[in-house]
Backbone bond lengths (Angstrom), bond angles and torsions (degrees), N, CA, C in turn:
res aa  C-N    CA-C-N  psi(-1)  N-CA   C-N-CA  omega(-1)  CA-C   N-CA-C  phi
1 M - - - 1.342 - - 1.582 106.94 -
2 S 1.300 124.37 135.99 1.516 124.35 172.34 1.405 112.72 -66.68
3 D 1.439 112.15 152.57 1.473 115.85 -177.33 1.545 107.69 -113.90
4 T 1.195 119.66 10.70 1.496 125.98 171.92 1.437 117.22 -131.45
5 S 1.288 121.74 107.23 1.508 124.84 178.77 1.441 106.37 -77.17
6 L 1.318 115.70 142.35 1.567 122.82 171.63 1.448 114.44 -86.39
7 K 1.312 115.62 4.80 1.482 113.66 174.33 1.495 112.44 -69.90
8 N 1.362 110.80 128.87 1.403 123.72 -179.44 1.588 116.43 68.55
9 Q 1.416 109.00 9.10 1.362 115.98 174.19 1.526 116.28 -80.12
10 Q 1.314 118.12 143.67 1.508 120.03 174.92 1.575 109.73 -85.63
11 V 1.338 118.39 121.24 1.525 126.44 178.94 1.463 106.42 -116.34
12 V 1.290 113.41 130.26 1.470 118.27 170.49 1.550 110.40 -119.50
13 V 1.374 115.31 125.61 1.525 116.47 179.87 1.474 105.95 -113.39
14 I 1.313 119.65 118.15 1.490 118.66 171.88 1.504 108.25 -93.81
15 G 1.201 111.85 127.87 1.586 122.43 -168.74 1.435 108.77 89.11
16 G 1.320 118.27 22.78 1.561 119.86 -172.72 1.469 114.52 -85.86
17 T 1.384 120.46 7.18 1.463 120.34 -175.28 1.555 115.31 -88.00
18 S 1.331 112.07 -4.61 1.504 118.11 -172.20 1.498 109.02 -158.38
19 G 1.284 121.39 157.82 1.437 131.81 167.68 1.579 111.79 57.51
20 I 1.174 119.82 -134.01 1.456 125.35 -170.48 1.581 107.17 -67.05
21 G 1.382 122.51 -37.22 1.339 120.15 177.88 1.498 114.94 -65.46
22 R 1.314 115.09 -34.21 1.394 122.06 -176.78 1.524 106.25 -63.60
23 E 1.339 116.58 -46.94 1.497 121.82 -177.66 1.571 108.62 -63.18
24 V 1.282 114.23 -42.23 1.553 112.74 -179.97 1.611 111.51 -63.90
25 A 1.287 113.63 -33.89 1.504 116.85 175.91 1.382 109.62 -61.65
26 K 1.356 117.01 -49.09 1.438 122.76 -178.34 1.575 111.57 -57.02
27 E 1.340 114.19 -52.91 1.483 119.81 -174.46 1.528 108.86 -63.56
28 A 1.361 119.17 -39.57 1.392 117.00 -177.63 1.561 114.14 -72.31
29 A 1.377 114.02 -35.11 1.520 112.93 171.94 1.546 111.29 -67.49
30 Q 1.288 123.95 -36.95 1.306 126.49 173.05 1.617 116.13 -54.41
31 R 1.285 112.15 -24.84 1.477 119.34 177.45 1.422 115.65 -94.74
32 G 1.344 114.82 8.03 1.445 123.44 171.79 1.648 116.82 98.86
33 A 1.390 109.86 10.86 1.555 109.92 172.44 1.303 118.75 -85.44
34 T 1.302 121.37 154.00 1.406 124.56 168.48 1.431 110.52 -85.82
35 V 1.381 120.66 122.77 1.522 123.56 -161.87 1.528 106.18 -119.37
36 T 1.295 117.85 137.31 1.416 124.58 167.31 1.520 108.55 -127.13
37 V 1.303 116.49 126.91 1.435 125.48 -176.29 1.586 104.99 -105.63
38 I 1.285 115.36 136.42 1.403 119.86 176.60 1.599 111.58 -124.48
39 G 1.290 109.88 125.98 1.412 116.98 -178.05 1.539 113.04 -143.24
40 R 1.279 118.53 156.46 1.483 122.40 -172.14 1.481 112.43 -76.86
41 S 1.223 117.35 -17.06 1.490 124.14 -179.99 1.512 120.57 -91.07
42 A 1.313 120.94 130.04 1.428 119.12 176.17 1.461 114.28 -65.27
43 K 1.213 117.41 -1.36 1.580 121.77 -177.94 1.457 111.56 -92.32
44 A 1.569 116.67 21.99 1.392 121.82 -178.12 1.521 110.30 -56.82
45 D 1.378 117.06 -45.67 1.349 120.12 -174.28 1.602 113.92 -64.06
46 D 1.345 109.90 -32.32 1.450 113.65 179.99 1.512 105.86 -72.02
47 N 1.204 120.75 -47.33 1.472 121.85 -178.26 1.561 115.54 -58.04
48 L 1.340 115.10 -23.59 1.430 118.45 -175.70 1.568 107.23 -102.80
49 R 1.300 120.11 1.94 1.403 122.11 -179.67 1.625 109.96 -53.90
50 G 1.342 119.25 135.01 1.466 121.43 -168.17 1.394 116.44 85.36
51 V 1.297 118.71 -16.18 1.585 122.88 177.46 1.593 104.49 -97.44
52 V 1.344 110.85 -52.52 1.508 115.87 -170.66 1.473 110.51 -62.84
53 A 1.448 114.15 -22.78 1.541 116.34 -174.58 1.436 108.55 -68.29
54 I 1.422 116.52 -27.36 1.556 117.10 -165.77 1.614 107.13 -113.54
55 T 1.361 120.99 -10.90 1.392 128.85 -176.45 1.539 114.84 -131.28
56 A 1.220 117.04 155.78 1.459 125.39 169.58 1.611 117.14 -78.21
57 I 1.305 116.12 72.47 1.330 115.49 173.73 1.487 116.77 -126.11
58 T 1.339 114.02 134.09 1.437 124.15 -176.69 1.592 109.18 -106.28
59 A 1.285 111.17 140.21 1.536 116.18 -176.21 1.579 108.43 -109.25
60 I 1.240 119.36 132.46 1.537 122.07 174.52 1.566 101.44 -120.78
61 A 1.397 116.07 138.19 1.424 123.34 174.10 1.638 107.42 -89.06
62 A 1.225 115.78 116.61 1.521 118.57 174.88 1.546 107.58 -163.42
63 D 1.357 110.80 151.93 1.437 115.32 -178.86 1.538 107.19 -99.33
64 V 1.335 117.68 137.57 1.497 118.56 -178.31 1.603 115.22 -63.66
65 T 1.248 111.47 -18.90 1.435 114.52 176.19 1.575 116.36 -92.31
66 D 1.409 115.00 1.90 1.388 120.99 178.76 1.460 111.26 -102.44
67 N 1.399 119.95 94.51 1.440 125.93 -171.37 1.462 107.81 -58.21
68 A 1.314 125.83 -37.60 1.471 129.50 -168.77 1.530 103.43 -70.24
69 A 1.355 115.78 -44.03 1.529 118.18 -172.28 1.515 101.61 -71.04
70 L 1.401 126.72 -38.90 1.373 123.31 -171.41 1.533 104.81 -70.92
71 N 1.300 119.93 -42.42 1.481 120.14 -179.88 1.511 110.53 -55.61
72 Q 1.317 114.82 -45.55 1.505 117.84 178.31 1.511 112.00 -63.39
73 A 1.311 117.02 -42.83 1.423 118.93 177.34 1.502 113.54 -61.15
74 F 1.327 120.78 -41.71 1.464 125.15 -176.71 1.549 106.34 -68.41
75 A 1.316 113.94 -46.79 1.529 111.89 177.40 1.513 117.48 -63.83
76 A 1.292 118.14 -22.17 1.454 120.81 170.51 1.440 110.98 -73.71
77 I 1.314 122.81 -40.65 1.388 127.77 -179.90 1.528 112.82 -67.04
78 G 1.411 115.51 -49.44 1.377 119.58 -176.39 1.587 111.82 86.58
79 R 1.132 117.14 -135.21 1.560 127.69 -175.53 1.530 106.71 -50.94
80 I 1.355 120.96 131.42 1.486 119.02 175.75 1.705 101.99 -130.03
81 D 1.221 114.03 120.17 1.536 122.43 178.43 1.543 104.14 -90.37
82 H 1.220 127.42 -32.08 1.516 125.87 -172.91 1.608 103.75 -141.29
83 L 1.282 116.22 129.02 1.435 117.82 175.57 1.566 101.11 -121.96
84 V 1.330 117.69 135.32 1.476 122.27 -174.72 1.611 98.61 -134.65
85 L 1.370 111.22 134.49 1.468 122.62 -178.86 1.554 110.96 -121.68
86 T 1.282 116.83 112.10 1.413 123.39 -178.65 1.467 115.43 -124.08
87 A 1.221 112.52 3.75 1.647 119.94 -176.18 1.500 107.22 -68.80
88 G 1.296 113.36 137.57 1.484 123.45 171.88 1.428 117.11 -148.65
89 A 1.358 120.09 154.20 1.519 120.33 173.71 1.492 111.31 -80.36
90 R 1.270 115.07 155.56 1.492 114.51 176.96 1.574 103.18 -97.50
91 V 1.374 107.37 109.51 1.481 109.83 -179.72 1.532 106.16 -133.32
92 G 1.301 116.71 160.75 1.476 120.67 174.35 1.448 117.94 -82.36
93 S 1.297 122.54 -168.72 1.514 129.15 -178.21 1.559 104.07 -115.74
94 P 1.215 127.30 70.20 1.422 121.18 177.65 1.478 112.02 -85.37
95 K 1.541 109.28 148.10 1.429 115.31 170.51 1.410 109.99 -68.24
96 L 1.495 116.07 170.86 1.448 120.95 -175.26 1.581 105.17 -59.55
97 T 1.227 124.94 -45.25 1.417 126.04 -175.89 1.566 112.24 -56.40
98 D 1.290 117.89 -24.00 1.446 118.02 -175.22 1.667 108.93 -116.92
99 L 1.300 110.82 12.14 1.586 111.77 179.34 1.569 110.12 -72.82
100 K 1.243 111.63 130.71 1.526 117.08 176.96 1.609 108.26 -105.98
101 R 1.140 113.51 139.24 1.615 121.50 176.12 1.423 113.78 -49.15
102 D 1.393 117.10 -52.07 1.409 126.45 -175.10 1.547 108.13 -62.31
103 E 1.291 116.78 -39.87 1.572 113.65 177.97 1.484 113.44 -73.53
104 L 1.361 119.37 -30.86 1.420 125.68 178.60 1.659 104.06 -67.58
105 E 1.418 118.22 -47.26 1.340 115.23 -169.52 1.548 110.81 -75.50
106 L 1.300 116.49 -34.76 1.475 121.48 166.28 1.484 116.59 -48.94
107 A 1.324 115.35 -46.36 1.512 116.68 -174.25 1.570 108.17 -73.85
108 F 1.362 120.45 -38.65 1.460 118.65 176.82 1.515 111.77 -74.29
109 N 1.318 118.14 -38.31 1.487 118.79 179.73 1.671 111.53 -53.80
110 V 1.323 108.98 -40.53 1.514 112.90 -170.58 1.612 102.82 -83.80
111 K 1.304 119.66 -56.27 1.478 116.46 -166.17 1.423 116.70 -88.01
112 L 1.354 122.79 -31.01 1.485 123.57 173.89 1.435 106.31 -91.05
113 F 1.347 121.11 -71.53 1.494 124.54 -164.85 1.594 108.93 -62.63
114 G 1.504 112.99 -42.34 1.449 114.38 174.89 1.468 113.44 -59.19
115 S 1.258 119.39 -36.79 1.622 118.33 178.16 1.454 108.20 -69.43
116 L 1.274 122.52 -46.11 1.477 122.97 -174.70 1.476 110.34 -62.85
117 F 1.348 119.89 -48.96 1.371 117.87 173.35 1.447 125.51 -60.77
118 A 1.407 112.02 -33.58 1.368 124.79 173.37 1.617 112.74 -62.85
119 I 1.392 111.35 -38.93 1.463 113.77 172.81 1.450 113.50 -70.25
120 Q 1.190 115.17 -37.40 1.530 121.48 174.71 1.582 111.36 -54.41
121 A 1.332 108.69 -49.85 1.529 118.09 178.02 1.380 117.13 -59.02
122 A 1.412 112.75 -32.45 1.447 121.32 -176.59 1.522 115.52 -83.64
123 L 1.346 119.24 -20.41 1.331 126.11 -176.04 1.510 119.52 -44.75
124 P 1.382 113.47 -38.72 1.507 116.17 179.30 1.546 111.33 -64.57
125 Y 1.289 117.66 -25.46 1.450 127.73 -171.01 1.490 117.41 -99.54
126 L 1.307 112.06 -20.08 1.431 120.90 -175.42 1.573 106.76 -70.20
127 T 1.367 117.06 128.57 1.426 119.28 179.60 1.469 105.55 -72.60
128 P 1.401 114.60 162.47 1.463 124.39 -176.24 1.674 112.01 -52.55
129 K 1.290 117.07 -36.81 1.421 120.45 178.83 1.533 113.39 -112.63
130 A 1.316 112.07 32.96 1.542 113.38 172.24 1.354 120.24 -68.13
131 S 1.325 119.56 164.94 1.446 121.56 177.01 1.531 109.02 -122.81
132 V 1.312 113.84 143.73 1.510 125.90 -179.94 1.555 105.88 -114.79
133 T 1.306 120.79 126.87 1.505 121.95 173.90 1.383 107.87 -123.16
134 L 1.320 114.68 122.91 1.574 120.99 170.56 1.503 110.61 -101.53
135 T 1.329 114.83 169.08 1.352 122.71 -177.55 1.601 110.53 -121.01
136 S 1.368 118.08 121.84 1.510 117.40 170.36 1.424 109.20 -109.25
137 G 1.183 121.70 -124.94 1.524 129.65 179.90 1.515 115.62 175.71
138 L 1.342 115.94 160.52 1.411 123.41 -170.11 1.582 112.05 -59.26
139 L 1.255 116.30 -21.34 1.522 119.64 -178.24 1.507 111.54 -72.72
140 S 1.400 117.92 -15.94 1.395 118.87 177.47 1.442 117.71 -56.98
141 R 1.396 114.07 -24.53 1.519 123.75 178.99 1.595 112.08 -132.99
142 K 1.310 116.08 16.12 1.538 118.34 178.50 1.525 104.86 -126.74
143 F 1.178 116.87 118.26 1.607 117.08 -168.38 1.554 105.62 -115.62
144 G 1.291 108.12 147.55 1.514 117.84 172.20 1.597 106.78 -176.38
145 P 1.392 111.69 171.80 1.517 118.32 177.16 1.513 110.72 -55.17
146 G 1.312 119.45 125.02 1.397 125.35 173.91 1.540 109.87 102.70
147 G 1.344 118.33 -3.48 1.327 118.85 -169.69 1.522 114.10 -98.45
148 L 1.446 112.79 2.33 1.437 114.30 -175.51 1.424 124.16 -55.14
149 L 1.309 117.92 -42.49 1.428 122.16 179.06 1.428 117.04 -66.57
150 K 1.472 112.25 -46.60 1.448 116.31 -178.04 1.549 112.06 -77.64
151 S 1.307 114.16 -28.29 1.556 116.21 176.87 1.507 113.02 -65.74
152 T 1.362 115.04 -48.99 1.494 116.44 175.48 1.419 116.64 -65.95
153 L 1.322 115.31 -37.88 1.550 119.16 178.34 1.572 110.56 -58.42
154 N 1.336 111.42 -47.51 1.472 117.37 -170.34 1.589 110.13 -76.37
155 A 1.298 115.91 -42.11 1.339 121.92 171.81 1.686 107.83 -53.68
156 A 1.270 113.37 -46.11 1.460 111.82 -178.75 1.559 115.58 -61.29
157 V 1.360 115.19 -31.08 1.429 123.54 -175.89 1.631 106.33 -72.81
158 E 1.248 115.34 -40.69 1.580 120.50 175.92 1.496 112.32 -65.90
159 A 1.400 118.89 -33.47 1.415 118.36 178.47 1.453 107.00 -80.24
160 T 1.238 125.19 -34.10 1.587 126.50 170.31 1.427 112.55 -55.86
161 A 1.303 118.92 -46.95 1.486 126.01 -177.38 1.632 107.41 -61.47
162 K 1.198 116.36 -52.18 1.362 124.03 -174.24 1.590 106.58 -60.70
163 T 1.395 118.55 -42.16 1.379 119.89 179.65 1.511 108.68 -64.82
164 L 1.306 116.71 -50.27 1.447 123.15 -171.05 1.652 108.72 -64.66
165 A 1.371 116.58 -25.29 1.352 118.38 179.54 1.399 113.57 -67.67
166 K 1.300 119.30 -26.33 1.527 126.30 168.21 1.413 113.46 -83.43
167 E 1.369 121.20 -40.51 1.485 124.29 -177.40 1.520 117.55 -68.35
168 L 1.431 112.26 -38.91 1.377 119.45 179.05 1.495 118.60 -96.63
169 A 1.304 117.87 -0.26 1.563 123.10 175.60 1.527 102.95 -48.78
170 P 1.563 108.74 143.98 1.363 127.90 1.71 1.463 119.53 -79.67
171 R 1.245 119.36 2.94 1.462 119.13 166.45 1.504 112.63 -57.01
172 R 1.404 114.45 147.19 1.558 113.84 -176.96 1.489 107.97 -108.23
173 V 1.342 111.00 139.51 1.442 116.98 175.34 1.537 109.09 -121.86
174 N 1.367 120.72 130.96 1.347 124.34 175.93 1.490 111.95 -135.86
175 V 1.425 118.84 -176.28 1.317 127.62 -175.65 1.582 109.80 -138.95
176 V 1.309 115.38 133.29 1.489 112.89 166.38 1.450 104.07 -116.90
177 S 1.502 108.97 134.21 1.479 121.82 -170.77 1.536 107.87 -118.06
178 P 1.371 115.16 90.38 1.508 118.18 -179.66 1.586 113.01 -74.37
179 G 1.323 111.21 148.38 1.498 113.27 165.14 1.507 111.22 -87.69
180 V 1.348 114.28 -134.85 1.481 118.00 -178.14 1.556 106.54 -80.96
181 I 1.219 110.74 120.28 1.489 121.78 178.64 1.401 119.91 -116.77
182 D 1.349 120.09 126.13 1.552 116.21 -174.39 1.573 111.90 -74.52
183 T 1.329 115.47 97.59 1.363 120.67 177.71 1.611 109.17 -134.92
184 E 1.310 112.27 179.92 1.499 115.09 -179.53 1.475 116.74 -63.51
185 L 1.322 121.46 -10.96 1.413 128.48 172.54 1.578 114.28 -60.86
186 W 1.337 110.39 -16.95 1.508 121.93 176.42 1.512 113.10 -97.80
187 G 1.313 118.30 -3.41 1.510 123.47 177.06 1.499 105.79 120.36
188 E 1.380 110.34 -175.28 1.532 115.67 -175.62 1.540 107.98 -68.79
189 A 1.395 110.26 147.88 1.489 122.25 176.58 1.531 104.32 -56.81
190 G 1.360 108.83 133.25 1.434 117.95 175.35 1.608 113.79 84.43
191 A 1.274 114.67 -13.61 1.550 119.66 -178.53 1.519 108.26 -55.02
192 E 1.286 115.68 138.98 1.596 124.77 178.16 1.554 109.30 -49.58
193 S 1.376 110.85 -50.96 1.362 116.17 -172.82 1.518 116.42 -67.16
194 R 1.325 120.18 -32.43 1.419 133.40 174.90 1.517 108.59 -65.55
195 V 1.346 118.71 -55.47 1.483 127.06 -174.95 1.532 101.40 -64.45
196 A 1.197 125.35 -44.66 1.591 126.65 -179.66 1.498 108.50 -58.33
197 A 1.326 114.66 -49.20 1.476 121.44 -175.18 1.481 109.88 -63.26
198 M 1.348 120.79 -42.10 1.487 124.29 -175.96 1.490 107.43 -67.11
199 A 1.368 116.65 -44.03 1.592 120.90 -176.56 1.561 102.20 -62.98
200 R 1.300 117.57 -49.49 1.528 117.44 -170.78 1.621 106.14 -59.54
201 I 1.333 113.16 -48.82 1.409 112.28 -172.12 1.550 113.54 -71.79
202 G 1.342 111.99 -33.70 1.515 116.47 173.80 1.475 116.31 -60.76
203 Q 1.253 116.14 -33.01 1.557 127.07 -179.83 1.548 108.22 -60.30
204 G 1.293 113.55 -30.58 1.570 122.34 -176.06 1.395 114.01 -91.99
205 L 1.248 122.11 5.53 1.499 126.42 -177.74 1.395 109.59 -109.58
206 P 1.341 122.62 148.05 1.416 131.36 173.99 1.495 116.05 -49.52
207 V 1.340 115.16 -37.62 1.420 119.89 -175.93 1.623 110.08 -89.74
208 G 1.215 113.43 -7.30 1.539 113.51 175.82 1.491 121.50 87.64
209 R 1.316 113.06 -4.90 1.438 120.50 179.45 1.635 113.52 -153.69
210 V 1.292 112.61 165.10 1.441 114.23 171.91 1.510 109.43 -84.64
211 G 1.419 110.98 171.28 1.388 118.12 -179.58 1.510 117.12 -79.69
212 T 1.297 112.54 164.12 1.536 116.91 173.62 1.688 111.02 -115.20
213 P 1.186 115.89 155.45 1.507 111.17 173.45 1.584 114.69 -51.98
214 Q 1.255 116.56 -32.18 1.485 120.38 177.52 1.520 108.94 -64.90
215 D 1.351 121.26 -37.28 1.426 121.12 179.41 1.516 107.87 -62.17
216 V 1.299 116.20 -54.41 1.515 120.44 -176.31 1.576 113.33 -64.04
217 A 1.282 117.59 -35.96 1.505 124.08 -178.67 1.602 108.37 -54.63
218 Q 1.245 116.78 -41.23 1.456 116.56 -178.22 1.524 113.05 -64.92
219 A 1.288 122.03 -25.45 1.479 122.19 172.38 1.594 111.57 -64.86
220 Y 1.381 112.31 -38.74 1.410 119.07 -175.96 1.618 105.96 -68.24
221 L 1.290 111.29 -41.86 1.493 115.55 -179.75 1.436 113.07 -64.04
222 L 1.380 116.56 -35.64 1.544 120.24 177.23 1.487 105.16 -61.02
223 A 1.354 115.91 -51.12 1.465 122.84 -168.39 1.498 103.65 -58.14
224 M 1.291 124.44 -42.83 1.441 128.89 -179.19 1.532 112.03 -67.81
225 E 1.254 114.78 -44.22 1.547 117.18 -169.49 1.541 117.85 -89.95
226 N 1.358 111.56 -22.43 1.472 117.20 179.94 1.535 113.24 -93.18
227 G 1.434 117.22 98.46 1.469 118.32 -174.67 1.423 117.43 -68.49
228 F 1.259 128.73 3.39 1.427 134.76 -171.51 1.485 101.30 -109.65
229 V 1.274 130.55 1.75 1.443 130.71 176.91 1.461 113.92 -100.52
230 S 1.359 121.24 118.61 1.434 118.93 170.47 1.524 106.45 -154.06
231 G 1.338 109.62 146.17 1.501 112.74 -179.92 1.684 113.56 73.69
232 A 1.312 114.08 17.24 1.291 119.03 -178.30 1.635 111.56 -101.11
233 V 1.378 113.81 154.15 1.421 116.68 176.34 1.630 103.19 -123.17
234 F 1.304 106.82 122.89 1.434 119.54 179.25 1.505 111.84 -88.73
235 D 1.286 123.90 111.45 1.395 129.16 177.33 1.443 111.96 -89.55
236 I 1.275 121.94 102.18 1.474 131.33 175.91 1.455 111.64 -107.92
237 E 1.397 114.60 78.67 1.528 116.57 -164.21 1.539 116.06 -143.19
238 G 1.552 113.79 14.34 1.273 115.43 174.42 1.530 121.13 65.95
239 G 1.298 109.46 9.97 1.594 115.53 -177.39 1.512 108.52 93.25
240 G 1.425 118.07 17.20 1.418 115.16 -176.77 1.526 112.47 -73.32
241 L 1.206 121.19 -9.74 1.400 118.22 179.65 1.484 113.28 -100.38
242 L 1.289 113.48 11.57 1.499 119.31 179.01 1.487 108.39 -83.08
């Protein structure tokens, strides 16, 4: 049983206007939290249509790499009981010979440096027992050709979280590491290429399918609600690391 109810808690999800972050926001709100999602696109309200109608979710347009915008957003929100970071850049999986500096810098600026400076900006508003949950990925510990960028990036996120779990204690810092999840990162919903890719990848996993945003959202909820978890990495990957 969890020891921290989300009822009346303030939850902030950066990258919460789509994909996994959107589902985390929805689930947290359904458990009684007051949720603010932050995304770089002004289309935040459109992306949350159908969710806002049944839950208390506020959307703020801000880029995770824009410190001034984040400072303004956090000041408007005030108290933060749980901070979730799911923002990431859409980059490919180039081999070393094809790796471009701008692609590497974009990936690290958004997912690693963006998360670090977002946490730094949120510190004045994080409650003494707040939780922070970052997002890495299966490639942090599954290696192969073309995985250089994402493996190093996600490994850095996990090392960052474990360090901050000590530095920011008694605040708790954890990581959720998803495997292949059926989101818009794979194309438009219902697109033939996306459906085919999900079926092919799912057949190669021990559980026989790829994950859904709902599958992964449960790990973020656990990280928020269980007050005895800190410095942990939750692998939600259908056995993909085996």
